[in-house]
C-alpha positions in Angstrom: 0.5 0.1 0.1 1.2 3.8 -1.0 2.5 5.3 2.4 1.8 9.4 1.3 -0.2 12.1 2.5 -3.4 10.8 1.5 -2.8 6.9 2.4 -5.2 5.3 4.5 -3.3 5.2 7.6 -3.2 8.9 7.9 -6.3 8.9 8.8 -7.6 10.9 5.4 -10.3 8.5 4.8 -11.9 8.8 8.1 -11.9 12.5 7.7 -13.2 12.3 4.2 -15.9 9.7 5.1 -17.0 12.1 8.0 -17.0 15.0 5.6 -19.4 13.0 3.5 -21.5 12.1 6.2 -21.9 15.3 7.5 -22.8 17.0 4.4 -25.5 14.0 3.4 -26.9 14.4 6.7 -27.2 18.2 6.3 -29.0 17.4 2.6 -31.4 15.4 4.0 -32.2 17.6 7.0 -33.2 20.5 4.3 -34.9 18.1 2.5 -37.2 17.3 5.4 -37.6 21.5 6.4 -38.4 22.2 2.5 -41.9 22.3 1.1 -42.2 19.9 -2.5 -42.4 22.6 -4.9 -39.2 23.9 -3.7 -37.4 20.7 -4.4 -39.3 19.6 -7.5 -36.4 21.4 -9.8 -33.9 19.1 -8.1 -35.5 15.9 -9.6 -34.8 17.8 -13.5 -31.1 19.1 -12.6 -30.6 15.4 -11.4 -31.7 14.4 -15.2 -29.0 17.0 -16.8 -25.9 16.0 -14.1 -26.9 12.7 -15.4 -26.4 13.2 -19.0 -23.8 15.7 -18.8 -21.5 12.7 -16.4 -22.5 10.1 -19.0 -21.0 12.0 -22.0 -17.6 13.3 -20.0 -17.3 9.9 -18.1 -18.0 7.5 -20.5 -18.6 9.3 -23.8 -22.3 8.5 -23.9 -24.9 9.9 -25.5 -28.6 9.8 -24.4 -30.8 7.7 -27.3 -33.8 9.5 -28.7 -35.8 7.6 -26.3 -34.1 9.0 -23.5 -34.7 12.5 -24.9 -38.1 12.1 -25.9 -38.8 11.0 -22.2 -36.8 13.8 -20.6 -38.6 16.1 -23.1 -42.2 14.8 -21.8 -40.9 15.0 -18.0 -39.8 18.4 -18.4 -42.7 19.7 -20.3 -45.2 18.1 -17.9 -43.5 19.5 -15.1 -43.5 23.1 -16.9 -47.3 22.7 -17.6 -47.8 21.8 -13.9 -46.0 24.6 -12.7 -47.9 27.2 -15.5 -51.1 25.6 -14.0 -50.5 25.9 -10.6 -49.4 29.9 -11.3 -52.8 30.6 -13.1 -54.7 28.7 -10.0 -53.1 31.0 -7.5 -54.3 34.2 -9.9 -57.9 33.2 -9.3 -57.2 32.5 -5.9 -56.3 35.6 -5.2 
């Protein structure tokens, strides 16, 4: 095993695990506190990140079925957002 500044014996992995665990725990707490309409856009960004990482890491391009499905999901989300905005205007 390598004996460098970032080796397992230096305790770096334990520190890294602690930092990542604390970050995930904080994210979970924030997700519990946030209303669904605030969290919904993050689902769409996950799709974008998956496509970008797939391209840059593996050179993958999404197939036409993936693009079609993503288009349907995004369009339906935008429609719901628009409809809710219209209903909110009528309620005032």
